C-alpha positions in Angstrom: -30.3 -24.8 -56.8 -27.5 -24.2 -54.5 -28.4 -24.2 -50.8 -27.8 -20.7 -49.4 -24.9 -20.9 -46.5 -26.4 -20.8 -43.0 -25.5 -17.6 -41.1 -23.4 -18.1 -38.2 -25.1 -17.2 -34.9 -23.1 -15.0 -32.5 -22.8 -17.2 -29.2 -22.2 -15.4 -25.9 -21.7 -17.2 -22.6 -24.5 -16.7 -20.2 -24.0 -16.4 -16.4 -25.2 -19.9 -16.0 -22.8 -21.3 -18.7 -20.0 -23.7 -17.0 -17.3 -21.8 -19.0 -18.7 -18.3 -17.6 -18.6 -19.9 -14.1 -15.2 -21.2 -14.5 -13.9 -17.7 -15.9 -15.7 -16.0 -12.6 -14.0 -18.3 -10.4 -10.5 -18.5 -11.8 -10.1 -16.1 -15.0 -9.6 -12.2 -15.2 -12.2 -10.3 -13.4 -13.7 -6.9 -14.4 -11.0 -5.1 -12.2 -7.2 -5.7 -12.3 -6.1 -9.1 -12.8 -2.9 -10.5 -12.0 -1.4 -14.0 -13.2 1.2 -15.2 -11.0 0.9 -18.7 -11.1 2.6 -20.4 -14.2 0.8 -23.6 -13.8 -0.6 -25.4 -16.7 -4.2 -24.8 -15.6 -3.7 -21.1 -14.8 -2.2 -20.4 -17.9 -4.9 -22.3 -19.7 -7.7 -20.5 -18.1 -5.9 -17.2 -18.7 -5.4 -17.7 -22.4 -9.3 -18.9 -22.7 -10.3 -15.9 -20.7 -8.7 -13.4 -23.0 -9.6 -15.2 -26.2 -13.3 -15.4 -25.3 -13.1 -11.6 -24.0 -11.4 -10.6 -27.2 -14.0 -12.1 -29.3 -16.9 -10.8 -27.3 -18.1 -14.2 -26.2 -18.7 -13.4 -22.4 -21.7 -11.5 -21.8 -20.9 -8.0 -20.1 -17.2 -9.1 -19.8 -14.6 -6.4 -19.9 -10.8 -6.5 -18.7 -9.2 -3.0 -18.5 -5.9 -4.0 -16.2 -3.6 -6.9 -16.4 -0.5 -7.4 -14.1 1.9 -10.1 -15.7 4.8 -8.8 -13.7 5.1 -11.7 -11.5 4.3 -14.2 -14.4 7.5 -16.2 -15.3 6.3 -18.4 -18.3 8.4 -18.6 -21.5 8.7 -15.6 -23.8 6.6 -17.5 -26.4 3.8 -18.4 -24.1 3.7 -14.9 -22.6 3.4 -12.9 -25.8 1.0 -15.5 -26.9 -1.3 -14.3 -24.2 -0.5 -10.7 -25.0 -1.6 -11.4 -28.4 -5.1 -12.1 -27.2 -5.7 -8.9 -25.3 -9.1 -7.5 -25.6 -9.7 -4.2 -27.0 -11.1 -3.0 -23.5 -7.5 -3.2 -22.3 -6.1 -0.1 -21.0 -3.4 -0.9 -18.2 -0.7 -3.4 -18.5 2.1 -4.2 -16.1 5.2 -6.2 -17.1 8.1 -7.8 -15.5 11.4 -9.0 -15.9 10.4 -12.1 -18.0 8.7 -9.8 -20.5 11.7 -7.4 -20.8 14.9 -9.1 -20.5 16.5 -11.4 -23.3 15.3 -13.3 -25.1 12.0 -11.6 -24.7 13.1 -8.1 -25.4 12.7 -8.5 -29.5 9.1 -9.7 -28.7 8.6 -7.0 -26.4 9.4 -4.3 -28.8 7.2 -6.0 -31.6 4.4 -6.1 -29.4 4.8 -2.6 -28.0 4.6 -1.2 -31.7 1.6 -3.1 -32.4 -0.4 -1.7 -29.3 0.7 1.7 -30.3 -1.0 1.8 -33.7 -4.8 2.6 -34.7 -5.3 -1.0 -36.2 -8.7 -2.4 -35.8 -8.9 -5.1 -33.1 -5.6 -4.0 -31.5 -6.0 -2.6 -27.9 -4.6 0.8 -27.3 -2.9 0.5 -24.1 -2.9 3.8 -22.5 -0.9 2.9 -19.2 2.2 0.8 -19.0 4.1 0.0 -15.7 7.4 -2.1 -15.5 8.0 -3.7 -12.0 11.1 -3.2 -10.0 14.4 -4.3 -11.7 12.8 -4.9 -15.1 14.6 -2.4 -17.3 18.4 -2.1 -17.4 21.1 -0.6 -19.8 20.6 -3.4 -22.2 16.7 -3.1 -22.4 16.4 0.6 -22.1 17.5 2.0 -25.7 15.2 -0.7 -27.2 12.3 -0.5 -24.9 11.9 3.3 -24.6 12.1 4.2 -28.3 9.5 1.2 -28.9 6.8 2.7 -26.3 3.4 3.0 -27.8 2.5 6.5 -29.4 -0.7 7.1 -27.4 0.8 6.2 -24.0 -0.7 8.5 -21.3 0.8 6.8 -18.2 4.6 5.4 -17.7 5.6 3.8 -14.6 9.0 3.1 -14.0 9.0 3.0 -10.4 11.7 0.9 -8.6 13.9 0.5 -11.9 17.2 2.1 -11.3 18.1 4.5 -14.1 21.8 4.5 -14.7 23.4 6.8 -17.3 22.3 4.6 -20.3 19.0 4.3 -19.3 18.7 7.9 -18.5 19.8 9.0 -21.9 17.7 6.3 -23.6 14.5 8.1 -21.8 15.9 11.3 -22.7 16.2 10.3 -26.3 12.6 9.1 -26.5 11.4 12.2 -25.2 13.4 14.4 -27.6 12.3 12.1 -30.6 8.6 13.2 -30.2 7.6 9.7 -31.8 6.8 8.4 -28.5 5.5 9.9 -25.3 3.9 12.9 -27.0 0.5 12.2 -25.1 2.2 11.4 -21.8 0.2 12.8 -18.9 1.6 10.7 -15.8 5.1 9.9 -15.2 6.4 8.0 -12.2 10.0 7.9 -11.4 9.8 6.9 -7.9 13.0 5.0 -6.3 14.8 5.4 -9.8 18.2 6.7 -8.2 18.3 10.1 -10.1 21.1 12.4 -9.2 22.1 15.7 -10.3 23.5 14.6 -13.6 20.7 12.4 -14.6 18.1 15.0 -13.7 19.9 17.6 -15.7 20.0 15.0 -18.8 16.0 14.6 -18.3 15.7 18.4 -17.9 17.3 19.4 -21.0 15.2 16.7 -22.9 12.0 18.0 -21.4 13.0 21.7 -22.2 14.1 20.9 -25.7 10.8 19.5 -27.4 9.0 22.2 -29.5 5.7 21.2 -27.9 5.7 20.7 -24.3 4.6 17.4 -23.0 1.0 17.3 -21.7 2.2 16.0 -18.2 -0.2 16.4 -15.4 1.2 14.1 -12.8 4.9 13.6 -11.9 6.4 11.6 -8.8 10.0 11.7 -8.0 11.6 10.2 -5.0 14.8 9.1 -4.1 16.5 12.0 -5.4 20.3 12.2 -4.9 20.4 16.0 -5.6 22.9 18.5 -4.0 22.9 21.5 -6.6 20.3 24.2 -6.0 19.7 24.8 -9.7 18.8 21.0 -10.5 15.3 21.0 -9.4 14.5 24.5 -10.4 15.8 23.9 -14.0 13.5 20.7 -13.9 10.4 22.8 -13.7 11.4 26.1 -15.9 13.3 26.8 -18.8 16.5 28.7 -17.7 16.8 30.9 -20.9 13.1 32.3 -20.7 12.1 31.2 -17.3 8.9 29.6 -18.8 7.3 26.5 -17.2 8.6 23.3 -18.7 5.2 21.5 -17.5 2.5 24.0 -18.1 -0.2 21.5 -17.4 1.3 20.0 -14.2 -1.5 19.3 -11.7 0.0 16.8 -9.3 3.6 16.5 -7.8 5.0 13.7 -5.4 8.6 15.0 -4.6 11.1 13.4 -2.1 12.6 16.3 -0.1 16.1 14.5 0.5 18.3 17.6 0.7 18.2 21.2 1.2 19.0 21.7 -2.6 15.6 19.9 -3.3 13.9 22.2 -0.9 15.6 25.4 -2.5 14.8 24.2 -6.0 11.2 23.6 -5.1 10.8 26.9 -3.4 12.4 28.8 -6.4 10.3 27.2 -8.8 6.9 28.1 -6.8 8.2 31.4 -6.3 8.7 32.0 -10.1 5.2 31.1 -10.7 5.7 28.1 -13.1 3.5 25.8 -11.1 0.2 27.9 -11.2 -1.8 24.8 -12.5 -0.8 22.4 -9.6 -3.6 21.3 -7.6 -1.9 18.6 -5.3 1.6 18.8 -4.0 2.9 15.9 -1.7 6.1 16.2 0.1 7.9 13.1 1.2 10.5 14.2 3.9 13.8 12.4 4.5 14.5 13.7 8.0 17.8 11.5 8.0 19.3 13.5 5.0 18.2 16.8 6.4 20.0 16.3 9.7 16.9 16.4 11.7 15.7 19.9 10.8 13.0 18.7 8.3 10.2 20.1 10.6 11.9 23.7 10.8 12.1 23.6 6.9 8.7 22.6 6.6 7.4 25.3 8.7 9.4 27.9 6.7 8.0 26.4 3.5 4.6 27.0 4.8 5.2 30.3 6.4 7.1 32.0 3.5 6.7 30.3 0.3 3.2 28.7 -0.2 0.6 31.1 -0.9 -2.8 31.5 -3.1 -0.6 33.8 -5.3 2.1 31.2 -6.4 -0.4 28.3 -6.3 -3.7 29.5 -7.0 -5.3 26.2 -7.7 -3.8 24.1 -5.3 -6.5 22.0 -3.6 -4.3 19.3 -1.5 -1.0 19.9 0.5 0.2 16.7 1.7 3.2 16.9 4.5 1.6 13.9 6.5 4.9 11.8 6.5 6.7 14.5 8.7 5.9 14.9 12.4 6.2 18.8 13.3 7.0 19.5 16.9 7.8 22.1 19.2 8.2 25.6 18.0 7.6 24.6 14.3 4.2 22.9 15.2 3.3 26.3 16.6 4.3 28.1 13.4 2.1 25.6 11.4 -0.8 25.6 13.7 -1.0 29.6 14.0 -0.9 29.4 10.2 -4.0 27.4 10.0 -5.9 29.6 11.9 -4.6 33.2 11.6 -7.0 35.4 9.7 -4.3 37.1 8.1 -2.4 33.9 7.2 -2.0 32.5 3.7 -4.4 29.6 4.5 -7.4 31.8 5.3 -6.9 33.5 2.1 -6.5 30.3 0.1 -10.0 29.7 -1.1 -9.0 26.8 -3.5 -7.3 24.8 -0.7 -9.6 21.9 0.6 -7.2 19.3 2.3 -4.1 19.8 4.4 -2.3 16.7 5.6 -0.1 17.1 8.6 1.4 15.3 11.5 1.7 17.3 14.5 3.3 16.0 17.8 1.8 17.4 20.8 5.1 17.9 23.0 5.2 21.4 24.0 2.6 22.6 21.2 0.0 24.0 23.7 2.6 25.7 25.8 3.9 27.2 22.6 0.5 29.0 21.7 -1.5 31.5 24.0 -4.4 30.2 25.9 -7.1 31.9 23.6 -5.8 31.0 20.5 -5.7 27.4 21.2 -9.5 27.2 21.0 -9.5 28.1 17.5 -6.4 26.4 16.2 -8.0 23.6 14.2 -11.5 24.9 14.0 -11.2 27.8 11.7 -10.1 28.3 8.3 -11.7 27.2 5.0 -10.0 24.0 4.3 -10.3 20.3 6.1 -7.4 18.8 7.6 -6.4 15.2 7.1 -4.5 15.3 10.3 -2.2 12.9 12.5 -1.9 13.8 16.1 0.8 12.4 18.3 -0.1 12.5 21.9 1.8 11.9 25.0 1.1 11.5 28.7 1.7 15.3 29.4 -0.1 18.5 29.8 -0.1 19.4 26.1 -1.8 16.3 25.2 -4.4 16.8 27.9 -5.0 20.4 27.1 -5.7 19.6 23.4 -8.1 16.6 24.0 -10.1 18.9 26.7 -10.3 21.5 24.0 -11.7 19.1 21.7 -14.2 17.8 24.2 -15.3 21.1 25.3 -15.6 22.6 21.8 -19.2 23.4 20.4 -18.7 21.2 17.3 -16.6 18.3 16.3 -13.1 18.5 15.3 -13.3 20.0 11.4 -11.0 17.3 9.9 -11.7 15.0 6.9 -9.7 12.3 9.0 -8.0 12.0 12.2 -5.0 9.6 13.3 -4.5 9.6 16.9 -1.3 8.0 18.3 -1.1 7.8 22.0 2.3 6.6 23.1 3.3 6.6 26.9 7.0 5.6 26.3 9.4 7.3 28.6 9.0 8.8 32.2 5.7 10.7 32.3 3.6 11.6 35.5 1.2 9.1 36.4 -1.9 11.6 37.3 -1.4 13.3 33.9 -1.1 10.0 32.0 -4.5 8.8 33.4 -6.1 12.5 32.8 -5.0 12.2 28.9 -7.0 8.8 28.8 -9.9 10.4 30.6 -9.8 13.3 28.2 -9.9 11.0 25.2 -12.8 9.1 26.5 -14.7 12.4 27.1 -14.2 13.9 23.5 -15.4 10.5 22.1 -18.5 10.1 24.0 -19.7 13.6 23.2 -19.0 13.0 19.5 -16.1 15.1 19.0 -13.8 12.7 17.3 -16.3 11.2 14.8 -13.6 11.7 12.2 -11.2 9.2 13.7 -9.7 7.0 11.1 -6.9 5.4 13.1 -6.2 4.9 16.9 -2.8 3.4 18.0 -2.4 3.2 21.8 0.9 2.0 22.8 2.5 1.4 26.2 -0.2 2.8 28.0 -0.2 1.4 31.7 -3.5 3.1 33.0 -7.0 1.6 33.1 -8.6 1.5 29.5 -11.9 0.0 30.6 -14.1 3.2 30.2 -12.4 4.1 27.0 -13.1 1.0 25.2 -16.6 0.9 26.9 -17.1 4.3 25.1 -15.7 3.1 21.7 -18.3 0.2 21.9 -21.0 2.8 22.0 -20.1 5.6 19.7 -20.2 5.5 16.0 -16.7 5.7 14.4 -17.7 5.3 10.5 -14.2 6.0 9.7 -11.9 3.9 11.9 -9.9 1.5 9.9 -6.7 1.1 12.0 -6.8 -0.1 15.7 -3.6 -0.9 17.4 -3.3 -1.6 21.1 0.4 -2.9 21.8 2.5 -3.4 24.7 0.1 -2.8 27.5 -1.2 -5.0 30.3 -4.3 -3.2 30.8 -5.9 -4.3 27.7 -7.5 -7.4 28.7 -10.3 -9.8 27.6 -12.8 -7.5 29.1 -11.9 -4.9 26.5 -11.7 -7.5 23.8 -15.2 -8.6 24.6 -16.5 -4.9 24.3 -15.1 -4.8 20.7 -16.6 -7.9 20.0 -19.9 -6.6 20.9 -19.4 -3.6 18.6 -18.4 -5.8 15.7 -21.4 -7.8 16.1 -23.5 -4.9 15.6 -21.8 -3.9 12.4 -19.7 -1.2 14.2 -16.2 -2.0 12.5 -16.9 -2.9 9.1 -14.3 -0.4 7.8 -11.4 -2.1 10.0 -8.4 -2.8 7.8 -5.7 -3.5 10.5 -6.4 -4.8 13.9 -3.1 -5.2 16.0 -3.1 -6.5 19.9 0.5 -7.5 19.9 2.1 -7.6 23.4 -1.2 -7.5 25.2 -0.3 -10.4 27.6 -3.4 -10.4 29.6 -5.7 -11.3 26.6 -6.4 -14.8 26.2 -8.8 -17.5 24.6 -11.9 -16.1 26.4 -11.7 -12.8 25.0 -10.7 -13.9 21.6 -13.9 -16.2 21.5 -16.3 -13.4 22.1 -14.8 -11.3 19.6 -14.6 -14.1 17.0 -18.3 -15.0 17.7 -19.1 -11.3 17.1 -17.5 -11.5 13.8 -19.4 -14.6 12.8 -22.7 -13.2 13.9 -22.3 -9.7 12.0 -23.8 -10.3 8.4 -20.7 -8.6 7.0 -18.3 -9.8 9.4 -15.2 -7.8 8.8 -14.9 -7.5 5.2 -12.1 -5.0 4.7 -9.8 -6.6 7.4 -6.4 -7.2 5.9 -3.9 -7.5 8.8 -4.6 -9.3 12.2 -1.8 -9.4 14.7 -2.0 -11.4 18.1 1.5 -11.8 18.6 3.2 -12.2 22.2 -0.4 -12.9 24.0 -1.4 -15.8 25.8 -4.4 -16.9 23.4 -2.9 -20.5 23.4 -5.4 -23.3 22.4 -7.9 -20.3 22.0 -6.4 -19.7 18.6 -8.8 -22.1 17.3 -11.7 -19.6 17.6 -9.9 -17.3 15.0 -10.6 -20.1 12.4 -14.2 -19.8 12.8 -14.8 -16.5 11.0 -12.4 -17.5 8.3 -14.1 -20.5 7.5 -17.4 -18.8 7.3 -16.0 -16.3 4.8 -16.2 -13.4 7.4 -12.7 -12.3 6.6 -12.5 -12.2 2.8 -9.8 -9.6 2.5 -7.4 -11.2 5.2 -3.6 -10.8 3.9 -1.4 -11.0 7.2 -2.2 -13.4 10.0 0.6 -12.8 12.9 0.6 -15.2 15.8 3.9 -15.1 16.9 4.5 -16.4 20.7 0.9 -16.8 21.4 1.2 -19.3 24.2 1.2 -22.5 21.9 -1.2 -24.1 19.4 -3.2 -27.4 19.6 -3.2 -29.8 16.6 -6.8 -29.2 16.2 -6.0 -25.4 15.3 -3.6 -26.5 12.7 -6.1 -28.9 11.2 -8.8 -26.6 11.0 -6.8 -23.9 9.6 -5.4 -26.4 7.1 -9.2 -27.1 6.2 -9.9 -23.3 5.8 -7.2 -23.2 3.2 -8.4 -26.2 1.5 -11.9 -24.5 1.2 -10.3 -21.5 -0.5 -10.7 -18.9 2.4 -7.1 -17.8 2.4 -6.4 -17.1 -1.4 -5.3 -13.6 -0.5 -3.0 -14.6 2.3 0.6 -13.1 2.0 2.0 -13.7 5.4 1.7 -16.3 8.1 3.5 -16.2 11.4 3.4 -19.1 13.4 6.7 -19.0 15.0 7.6 -19.5 18.8 4.5 -21.9 19.2 4.1 -25.6 19.8 3.5 -26.7 16.0 3.9 -30.6 16.0 5.4 -32.5 13.0 2.0 -34.2 12.4 0.1 -30.9 12.3 2.7 -29.5 10.1 2.6 -32.3 7.5 -1.2 -31.7 7.1 -0.8 -28.1 6.8 2.0 -28.7 4.1 -0.5 -30.3 1.9 -2.4 -27.2 1.5 0.3 -25.3 0.0 -1.2 -25.5 -3.5 -4.1 -23.2 -2.3 -1.9 -20.5 -1.0 -1.3 -18.9 -4.2 -0.4 -15.4 -2.7 1.7 -16.4 0.3 5.0 -14.6 0.3 6.2 -15.2 3.9 5.9 -18.3 6.1 7.4 -18.2 9.5 7.7 -21.4 11.3 10.8 -20.4 13.6 11.2 -22.2 16.9 8.5 -24.8 16.0 8.6 -28.6 15.3 7.5 -28.1 11.7 11.3 -28.8 10.6 10.3 -32.5 11.2 7.9 -32.2 8.2 10.6 -30.9 5.7 10.0 -34.1 3.5 6.4 -33.4 2.6 7.1 -29.7 2.5 9.8 -30.0 0.0 7.7 -32.4 -2.0 4.9 -29.8 -2.3 7.4 -26.8 -2.9 9.0 -28.9 -5.6 5.7 -29.2 -7.6 5.0 -25.4 -7.6 3.2 -25.0 -4.1 3.1 -21.6 -2.9 4.3 -20.1 -6.2 4.6 -16.6 -4.6 6.8 -17.6 -1.7 9.8 -15.6 -0.9 10.8 -16.3 2.7 10.6 -19.6 4.5 11.7 -19.4 8.2 12.6 -22.9 9.5 15.3 -22.0 12.2 15.5 -23.8 15.4 12.6 -26.2 14.1 13.9 -29.6 14.4 15.3 -29.7 10.7 17.6 -32.5 10.0 20.5 -32.2 7.5 18.7 -34.5 5.1 15.5 -32.3 5.3 17.5 -29.2 4.8 19.1 -30.8 1.7 15.5 -31.7 0.4 14.3 -28.2 0.9 17.2 -26.6 -0.7 16.8 -29.0 -3.8 13.0 -28.2 -3.9 13.6 -24.4 -3.7 16.0 -24.5 -6.5 14.3 -27.0 -8.5 13.2 -26.7 -12.2 9.5 -25.5 -11.6 10.6 -23.0 -9.0 13.2 -21.7 -11.1 10.5 -20.8 -13.6 8.7 -18.5 -10.9 9.3 -14.8 -10.6 10.3 -15.1 -7.0 13.1 -17.5 -5.5 12.7 -18.5 -2.0 15.1 -17.3 0.8 15.5 -20.3 3.3 16.4 -19.5 7.1 17.5 -22.9 8.4 20.1 -21.8 11.5 19.9 -23.2 14.8 19.0 -26.7 13.8 
């Protein structure tokens, strides 16, 4: 009697399994995963992760997004990885190493596979190509091989010449690919009148309109009024080319673009639009962008032409003077389009308070920003003038908080202003904060304000600012240790957990004493500063107090830090560099992309210790050691770089650092060596002044 074959039991990795722990530490996570270190270990872990995920061996494991745009392993290895994509894969980003020859045939074959309904093959819905990945040699093959079920195509940063544009147009006309395309990103692709017309003809010629919902266009070089208008409507029947378009990002780089957009809106072919984001190129518009914007708001946009619009984003343009009067008046006037526009929820504007309040009647100013149905996402540029003082006093005396979704305040006293008014503006800002009228504050920037700031920051210490994510106080001698200590007390109580950018550059009266209290506050807070990505202490007199900064890093209180800027801080001790090196070795700076230690006394011995940590800085793109003594450690630096240390490095500045000719030669050889040639980025080396 034959023994019955044993049933193979399905084995999955539990949360305690050693391999599971390895994948959790070094493999793809549940969110987007980027592989940019082509080392043997990284490649092996990535392959193992994808293989186990594809076979369902990881308990609860899914991977929906993968970024291989900076991965530069050989085409064979790269597409071996791609052959193990799990079924859960939805988004994929590729770079030159996956597109350029000799990888092109493998890419076309891969795209053909993921576009089928075969069992076990992921249906990639979103595909992105990094900057300069697609050229005239690749475009015809790539565009005609795109997956049939693709819903998102991102070509941002890829210059589309005539050949590339015709290839994309052919793919659109064929109806074999891109039939289900819902999102198309063509930002920075260099489209001019001729190329836009080629695409317009392709879009208009298809029997069934594309189901496009989101379209992004920037960097347009358009000079004919009809070009943009024909992109959105068929000239022979005036029908919409994109009847389902809901989101439009458009770069207004010329009067022709503006006229074309206005014509399309007036003709009623954008009735489904829910979000309109206009990016203004003031240089190309001859400084009249704000006038054009006010004319657009006052005469084109309406609830009749855009009945479903929810978001109007004009935030990149600073509107001032009489144009700000027109815009703000439109926001509050009971007979304006905004008051009747029931669908509109958010308007993003940047208003410069130069002469705005004088331009409006006194009884009008009270209601400018408090009436209407929508919530503003507002940026206000304040100065040491009567307009800014008047605005802040109105905010403080209002019965309700400023009804904004978010508010960015920029207080800049550059230029000649009257001393009394400048002080009164800061006092009015303090009053508005103290009575809770600016609880929507998202960003506060204070620049060149040479009036006392103690009361303002004492108020900030006390009030709740749940949205504050950007705090920038620069080029002022009246922000001192005392004010920084107040912020440290606020951090200790968990008051700045949303902070992403903290910039104190140029505050020469801040030293180690204030930084110690602030960093102690970060360490004492249970969460620390979990979102902080940029910390700038340049041009301060921190000196040896920089050592206090390492404390929060080593304790894991700055888990998201990406940029540390310590330019000209009064010098460092070797103890700081050694402690920073330990933090790197502990894996506390794995996300760090930029480190500026220039114009400080970094010794050769300390630099050598730090160089040995380069293997633990996988994301670092910029290392600035200008005007230090780090050039004397060029030998160690070259050795580590030649073996793949800092694989993402793009810029290394060693000017005026004691670098010898021999050291320079070693670095140049290391940066051009075989291992670094295999990386996606090459190092730009600055060695002048030695």
